[in-house]
C-alpha angles and dihedrals in degrees: 000000000000116000115186133157086230088076114057114217138173135218148180126245114212134160107237093224089061095062120098134203133176093248099036122127099232099293138057113269140175092280091054089046089058089055090048092050090053091049093048091048093052090054091051103258118140101189133057111191121200135189116246112299098203120127110281132216132226095300092058091226113149087208092058101056124171090220134030089213112028117094121232107259094215089067089069125103119236126195133124103302094015104125095024093241095054107101124204090244092054093045094051095042090055100041094046087072093059128070098232096186092063093038090057094047125085125349128350111287097205099186094053094040093050093046091050097046092043091056091050091050091049091053092048091049092049090054090047091054093050104035112016114140119238090254093052094048091047090051091050092049090049090053092048091050096044093049097034095117091071104012096061097053091039094053090047090051091046093051091049088049089056091051087053096055096271090294114145095197094107094181087066096048123109105299094249091055099052096089127043093231096049090043091055091048088051090051093048091056095055122098119272090254093051091049090049090052092048090049090051090055091050088051090050092055090047089050091053090054092047090054090047091051091051096048096045094047088053091052091051090053091046092052090050091051088057093048090249121132115216110223117205132191131229112194109220091232138040129222119270086229097058136116088245095058093040090054104035108032093153093072092057137064097226095186092066127067120209126224142117133292125260111300123195093197095078095067092167092063113070095185093053091050093049106034106004133243114319105197096176094231113145113248112248122251095221093182091059091044092051090051087059092046088251090289093163094053092043088054092052092052091047090054097050096044091056088068110023135059091206131017133197121214106221110223095003085177086079090074088065098038137331130213106242129201124201091219134055122247094256086072096050092103090053092053097040097088097038127109120231090262094050090048091054091048090055095046098044092250097313116129136183109276144150114278136243082011142324125255096240096116131046089239093053094047091048091050092049092048093048095049094042090054090049091056095042093049086057091053091048092049091052095044094062110178093356109106117237125213126186125215099217101172128132125039099001120189114227094247097053102079096044087047093052091047090051088055094047093247115142114228128204131263122200098190096212090055097046107104130146120193090344094308124112113242110237115232092243087063096055113116111258088231093070144088119230128200136150096224146010128207088276096058133080113258114253090246089057090052089052091052093048093048089057094045110088090196096052109115092213094045096119094049090049091051091049092051092048093049089053092049089048090051091049088049094050092242121141114216112247142159118279098027113157123206102226097032098044117007100040098056093043095050093046092048091051092049094050092044093055118109093244118123093230126029112196127195123196111236090238091053091046090054094039092239132150100218115126120203101201140010108207118238094017137100093214114167090232093058112117093356107087117108136191112270093230136051118239089259090053091049087055092051102039111107093212093049092045089053092052092046092051086055090049091052091050093048093046091051094047091049090047094238094126 
């Protein structure tokens, strides 16, 4: 499909886990995504944006993946014949042990979902081992050979993780497993039977990724046939506890933890306001990466462009410079109450700072710009026809947005944050090469802001009121008594978003449906993070009178703004 800033389009951002279907297994999957693509297409949307789909660790965060390449197995669809090796008998014998009605209800129950889908994959793999046709086995072997540069070390890491009770924290594994070399020496000393069993587990994890590749490629093709672009997401960093870091420690500075500087906007997060966001991602050793012609990054881009028509780089600012902490996130609580002097005493004089350098001098800023463009040109060269977007929110140096524009990378516009010299920037003055949206997965939905603004006891009431007033100003709406959210505010803010000059206008699924559910609170390990799901299945969204009324309005606004 042709994607050009000359043609304005609109899309919906939804976490895949949040989608529901009647036959789902407790979490959104690629089959549910097909239903969602059809629904979005019928309304007039041409983009479906997802969060990262890489395999997650114990915290379930899509931004803390245990592999930069491997796909999360719970995204896969299971039914008799899907995957091909899953028989009806096997599917029914596994699912009969799970109460599917309760699994499908409420938030994602990750432990139960993982257990169920893992058993289905094990049964499919067993059948593959015993009964695979020559063509199927040849296709699997081709995949393993083509993807061997990441698949072999990933499958080794994944099998070791299984030996260590499915715990990805490799620095807490059995001592002989904590380094790839010592782990391979340990493996070589096992009996022939034990080595055969370990090899079979490696093959199982490779099989899972082959099935994932098949299913996701099919979804990409399905989306294209419906004139909908799938938008993926590459987090700038990768988890410390990942197969990538375990295998290639030389391309990371493991004693520094990447994140973002202090940010006053997140008033419900004391640590972020004082010290910043400590994401725990290892800081890149760009010198070592350059020596390898950025092979690891090229591999990441190759992986995402197989599946997506567009991809967003989360925290693209990190290519220019990254805020680095001299402690890992598990020590944040320890550092929260400390003064600057106490912090320096604990860290031996090392303090959070921008790496490789700050932007305080012209020379530093120019060096950061030059190096950032070098790395991004590599990403663009590898992406080919796949369009690249850059999430450039937060503390943005002056040179970043002109730099991104010069590279042809669309940045992001949050209308209520777009001010120049104290004046709000009107939507018709947004650069065409941009993406505009009111909220990302990290932000409160607009309906939640509305509720907080009316609640005199809400601690963040004033901030909510301020945000709403800015959105009202952007929408050309004067505050007055008797305003109702769905009757007055919702149509005005959607119209203003779609009528902006930005190439792509994105609406969060919660904002589209006028709901209050929040998918993630940055800097917290809240139990609700990454678990909330839509209250209705896709079929129920089609049939709901209130949803149908909103979607008719969306179709009209999209047509008027010429985004259809």
